[in-house]
Structures are given as C-alpha cells and as structure tokens.
C-alpha positions in Angstrom: 4.3 -13.0 -23.4 1.7 -11.1 -21.0 2.4 -8.3 -19.0 0.4 -6.3 -16.3 0.5 -2.8 -17.4 -0.7 -0.2 -15.3 -3.2 2.0 -17.2 -3.9 5.0 -14.1 -4.0 5.8 -10.4 -6.1 7.3 -8.4 -6.7 8.2 -4.6 -8.7 9.3 -1.8 -8.2 10.6 1.6 -11.2 11.4 4.7 -11.4 15.0 5.1 -10.3 15.6 8.1 -6.2 16.2 8.5 -5.2 15.8 12.0 -1.7 17.7 12.8 0.5 16.6 15.1 0.1 19.2 17.6 -3.6 17.7 18.4 -1.7 14.7 19.9 0.2 16.7 22.2 -3.5 17.2 24.2 -4.5 13.5 23.8 -1.0 12.1 24.8 2.4 12.7 26.6 4.0 13.8 23.1 5.2 16.4 20.8 5.5 17.5 17.0 9.0 17.5 17.5 9.3 14.2 19.0 6.8 12.6 16.1 8.5 14.3 13.0 12.1 13.4 14.4 11.6 10.1 15.3 9.1 9.5 12.1 8.7 12.0 9.5 5.1 12.4 10.2 3.6 15.7 10.4 0.0 15.3 9.9 -2.4 11.9 8.8 -5.7 12.0 7.4 -8.5 10.4 10.0 -12.1 9.2 8.6 -15.2 10.5 9.8 -18.3 7.9 10.3 -19.6 8.8 7.0 -16.1 7.4 5.5 -15.3 3.9 5.6 -13.1 1.5 3.6 -15.6 0.9 1.0 -16.3 4.2 0.4 -12.6 5.3 0.4 -11.9 2.7 -1.7 -14.7 3.2 -4.5 -13.4 7.0 -4.3 -10.0 5.8 -5.3 -11.2 3.3 -7.7 -13.3 5.6 -9.6 -10.1 8.2 -9.9 -8.0 5.5 -11.4 -10.7 4.4 -13.4 -10.8 7.9 -14.9 -7.4 8.5 -15.0 -6.9 5.2 -17.0 -10.0 6.6 -19.4 -11.7 3.5 -18.6 -15.1 2.4 -17.0 -16.4 0.4 -14.3 -17.7 -2.0 -17.1 -14.0 -2.7 -18.3 -13.3 -4.2 -15.3 -13.0 -8.0 -14.4 -11.3 -8.1 -11.6 -11.1 -6.6 -8.4 -8.5 -7.0 -5.3 -9.0 -5.0 -2.4 -6.0 -5.0 0.2 -7.1 -4.0 3.7 -6.8 -5.1 7.3 -9.8 -3.3 8.2 -12.6 -4.4 6.2 -16.3 -2.9 6.7 -17.8 -6.6 7.5 -15.9 -9.6 8.8 -17.6 -11.3 5.6 -18.7 -10.8 2.7 -15.2 -8.9 1.3 -15.5 -5.2 1.0 -13.9 -5.7 -2.9 -17.6 -7.0 -3.3 -19.4 -4.1 -1.9 -17.1 -1.7 -3.7 -18.0 -3.7 -6.9 -21.7 -3.4 -6.3 -21.0 0.6 -5.3 -19.0 0.8 -8.9 -22.0 -1.2 -10.4 -20.4 -4.0 -11.8 -22.1 -7.6 -11.9 -19.6 -9.6 -13.7 -16.1 -10.8 -13.0 -15.2 -11.2 -9.6 -13.9 -9.7 -6.7 -11.8 -10.4 -3.4 -9.8 -9.2 -0.2 -6.3 -9.5 0.6 -4.6 -9.8 3.6 -1.0 -8.9 4.5 -1.5 -5.8 6.4 1.2 -3.1 5.5 2.3 -5.1 2.4 -1.5 -5.9 1.3 -1.3 -3.5 -1.9 2.3 -5.3 -3.1 0.5 -8.8 -2.4 -2.5 -7.6 -3.8 -0.5 -6.5 -7.4 1.3 -9.8 -8.0 -2.2 -11.7 -7.1 -3.8 -9.2 -9.9 -0.7 -10.2 -12.2 -1.4 -13.8 -11.9 -4.6 -13.5 -12.8 -4.0 -11.6 -15.9 -0.9 -13.9 -17.2 -3.4 -17.0 -16.3 -6.0 -15.4 -18.6 -8.3 -14.9 -15.5 -8.8 -11.4 -16.5 -8.0 -8.5 -18.7 -8.4 -5.4 -16.4 -8.0 -5.4 -12.7 -8.7 -2.4 -9.9 -6.5 -3.3 -7.6 -6.7 -0.9 -4.1 -5.3 -0.6 -0.6 -7.6 0.8 1.5 -8.1 1.1 5.3 -9.4 3.2 8.4 -6.9 2.6 10.9 -8.2 5.2 13.1 -10.9 2.5 13.8 -8.4 0.1 15.6 -6.0 2.2 17.3 -5.9 2.8 21.3 -5.9 6.5 21.4 -4.2 6.4 24.8 -0.9 4.2 23.6 1.8 7.3 22.6 3.7 4.5 20.8 0.9 3.6 18.2 -1.7 6.1 17.8 0.5 8.6 16.6 1.9 6.9 13.1 -1.3 5.5 11.3 -3.7 7.4 9.3 -6.6 6.6 6.8 -6.8 6.5 3.2 -7.3 4.8 -0.1 -5.4 4.4 -3.3 -5.8 2.1 -6.4 -4.5 1.3 -9.6 -5.5 -0.2 -12.6 -3.7 -3.5 -14.4 -4.2 -4.3 -18.2 -3.3 -7.3 -20.1 -0.5 -6.4 -22.6 1.7 -8.4 -24.9 5.3 -7.7 -24.5 8.5 -9.2 -25.7 9.6 -10.6 -22.4 12.6 -8.4 -22.5 13.6 -5.6 -19.7 12.3 -3.0 -22.2 8.6 -4.0 -21.9 5.8 -2.5 -19.9 4.3 -3.5 -16.8 5.3 -5.6 -14.3 8.9 -7.2 -14.9 9.7 -9.1 -11.6 8.3 -9.4 -8.0 9.1 -11.0 -4.6 6.6 -12.0 -1.6 7.7 -13.2 2.0 6.0 -14.0 5.4 7.4 -15.6 8.9 4.7 -16.2 11.8 7.2 -15.9 13.8 7.6 -12.3 14.1 3.6 -12.1 15.2 3.9 -10.4 18.6 5.7 -7.7 17.4 2.7 -6.1 15.7 -0.5 -7.2 15.6 -4.1 -6.5 16.8 -5.4 -8.2 19.8 -8.7 -9.0 18.6 -10.9 -10.9 15.9 -14.0 -13.0 15.6 -12.7 -16.6 16.4 -10.8 -15.6 19.3 -11.7 -12.8 21.3 -14.8 -12.1 19.2 -13.9 -8.2 19.7 -12.2 -6.0 16.8 -9.4 -5.5 19.2 -6.6 -2.5 19.1 -3.2 -2.6 17.4 -0.1 -3.1 19.4 3.6 -2.7 18.3 7.0 -3.4 19.6 8.3 -0.7 17.5 11.6 -1.2 18.0 11.8 -4.5 16.9 10.1 -3.6 13.8 12.8 -1.3 13.2 15.6 -3.4 13.9 14.2 -5.7 11.2 12.7 -3.9 8.2 15.8 -2.6 6.6 17.1 -6.3 6.7 13.7 -7.9 4.9 13.0 -5.0 2.5 17.0 -5.1 1.1 16.5 -8.7 1.0 13.1 -8.5 -1.7 14.8 -5.8 -3.5 17.7 -7.5 -4.1 15.9 -10.6 -5.3 13.9 -8.2 -7.7 17.1 -6.7 -8.9 18.5 -10.2 -9.7 15.3 -11.4 -11.3 15.3 -8.5 -13.6 19.3 -8.0 -14.4 18.9 -4.5 -13.2 20.4 -2.4 -10.1 19.8 0.5 -8.2 21.1 2.9 -10.9 18.6 1.7 -13.1 15.8 2.6 -11.3 14.1 5.8 -12.0 11.6 5.6 -9.0 11.2 4.2 -5.8 8.1 3.9 -4.0 8.4 2.4 -0.7 6.0 1.6 2.2 5.6 5.2 3.9 5.9 4.0 7.8 8.7 5.7 8.8 11.3 8.0 7.2 14.2 7.1 8.9 13.2 3.1 7.7 12.7 4.6 4.4 16.3 6.4 4.2 18.1 3.6 5.6 16.8 1.2 3.1 17.7 3.3 -0.3 21.2 4.0 1.4 22.0 0.0 2.1 20.5 -0.6 -1.3 22.1 2.6 -3.1 19.1 4.3 -4.2 19.6 7.9 -4.7 17.8 10.4 -2.0 16.4 12.0 -5.2 14.5 9.2 -7.1 12.8 8.2 -3.3 8.7 9.0 -3.4 8.2 10.4 0.4 4.7 11.1 1.3 4.7 9.9 4.9 4.7 12.9 6.4 1.3 13.8 4.8 -0.6 11.0 5.2 1.4 8.7 8.4 1.5 4.9 7.8 -1.8 4.4 6.2 -0.7 0.5 5.6 -2.4 -1.4 2.7 -2.9 2.2 1.2 0.4 3.5 1.6 1.9 2.4 -1.3 -0.7 3.3 -3.8 -1.4 6.4 -2.3 2.3 7.8 -2.7 2.2 6.0 -6.4 -0.5 8.3 -6.9 1.0 11.3 -5.5 4.0 11.3 -7.3 2.0 10.4 -10.6 -0.5 13.7 -10.5 3.0 15.3 -9.2 4.1 14.6 -12.6 7.1 12.4 -11.5 6.4 8.9 -12.9 6.1 8.9 -16.6 5.7 6.1 -18.9 8.9 4.3 -19.8 9.9 4.8 -16.4 11.6 1.8 -13.9 9.6 1.9 -10.7 10.3 -0.1 -7.7 7.6 -0.6 -5.3 8.4 -2.1 -1.7 6.4 -3.1 1.6 6.3 -4.6 5.1 3.8 -5.6 7.4 2.8 -7.5 10.5 2.8 -11.1 9.9 6.0 -10.4 9.3 5.2 -10.0 5.7 7.2 -7.9 2.9 7.7 -7.8 -0.5 8.6 -5.7 -3.6 7.5 -5.0 -7.5 10.0 -4.1 -10.2 7.6 -2.1 -13.2 7.9 -0.1 -16.2 5.2 2.6 -16.6 
C-alpha cells in the first residue's frame, strides 16, 4: 500500500522577538502572570515586509533543502492558514509562484489551529489516491494582524511563524512498522463557534476583524477533545501511549499540553514543548514544533510520532506517523 512519508521539515520565524515584559507597557499584565497561566515567555511578530506567503515560502525552502529536493519535485502544495495574504486567490498559489512551480496544484486549508493536521491528512489522501507524488504541507500565520492589542486576554497568547513538511509517496507493507502516516482522526463541531472566532469577514462585516476568545470555555473542552482523537488513532493503529517516541501537540498553552499528556499516559520526556519560544502560532504551531524537535536531533527515522491540534470552530484532530 501507499504511505505518505515525511521526507523533510523546515521553519521560518519573523525577525522581531516580543517578550512578555513588553506587554507590561501595553496592557494590565505581567511576565509572571503570562508564564504561570500559559507557559509563554516570548513570541515572534511579523514586520510589514513579512507576510504569511513570505514566511511560508521560507519554511518551504528549508523543508525542501532538508529533503534534498527542489521545488520542481513538488506537485502539490497545501497551505494551512487563517491569515491569508488575500481573500483570494489562495496564498498557496502565491507560494507556488514564489517557488517557481508551474505544474501540479495548490490550495489553502482553513481549520484554524488544527489547520496543519487537517492539511497533512488532506495531502495524504491526495497522495494515496495517486493525484500527487510529493506534497509540500505548510502551516503559516501572521496572527498579529488580527489581534486586538488592547485585549489582555488574547494579545499575549499569539505569535507569527511558519513550518513546513515534505510528504512523499512510498510503498509500505500495511503494518505498524511502515514509515509514513499510519492513522488519522479529524473532528469539528460548529456549535462552539462563539468560543473562539474572528469578528469580521468579507461576507459579514466587510472587514478583517479581530480575534475573540472565551478562554475558560476553550480550556474546559480542550483536554477531552484532544483525548478523543488521540485515543481514536491509537485504536486504529493498535498502539498505546507507551509505544510512542514523541508527542508533538498544538502549542497553545502549556497547562493544556501537560493535562492532555497526563490523561493520555504520555511520559513528560516524550512531549515536545515550544510554546515558551513561539506562543500560539495557530496552524504554524505543530510544524514549528516538529521542525524544532528534528533540528535538536530528537526525532529520528523509525520513531513513532503523534501530532495533535485543536482550534476555533471547534476543530480538532490527530495524526500518527512513523518517521
């Protein structure tokens, strides 16, 4: 059977680092409060010349270099983002042009913070269907553009950045020992929309709008929803938490990550944490953490890796893969 294997990963971060201390001059908060409640110590903020497309391109080029491939080897680009460069066309098409690719196809995926997990499963489906051989899956965001910088409950949480992975079709035996994506689970429930959303859009307010969040409500649902999809992929692949080598969760809040890992029985030393460095970068969160873990020599070929995310909508999902 055809498996979608990870050939390489890459990342890109804006030049400017914004520490918690800087927020003390903007809103009523403190470094101690932010760290205690979220685990975030800093985040990167995009300059005017740094966009979702430029960051996505940079992450993609690094992933290609890491893969030993060129842009011409790619026949599919899936970009996960909630902050596109334009309402249309898809920012994936702009990245395709920036990379000099004039074949294949490219499109955007909108599932907010779950975007990269949804994009990986979408690319995997296209690869297994024979529609593509190699895919660039990118998560890129400039959430600083949609923040209300006077709202202390949200502006301290988010940052900008991009991460990317190259998926390649490879023949497998259909067993848990195969390299590549082994199982996936995706969910959404629109009844939770008001808990995390942006209060603008072309068809409603004709504006971009700002991010709004009911933090306590999101936290209340997060651990249960994460557990739901992770246990689903464990059942599909007939594995347990003990079989995992690495857990790469969405980097929104360290307390959510810790509580989820504990409930799932995943050992603390197997959890990849980058929320302290990047904040919540939405769809870029998981690939940034993934690239960070690879660059540090943690994730190695043959490792069993679990990806997980939850975002506005609500959307949530998990992917189990062997590196």
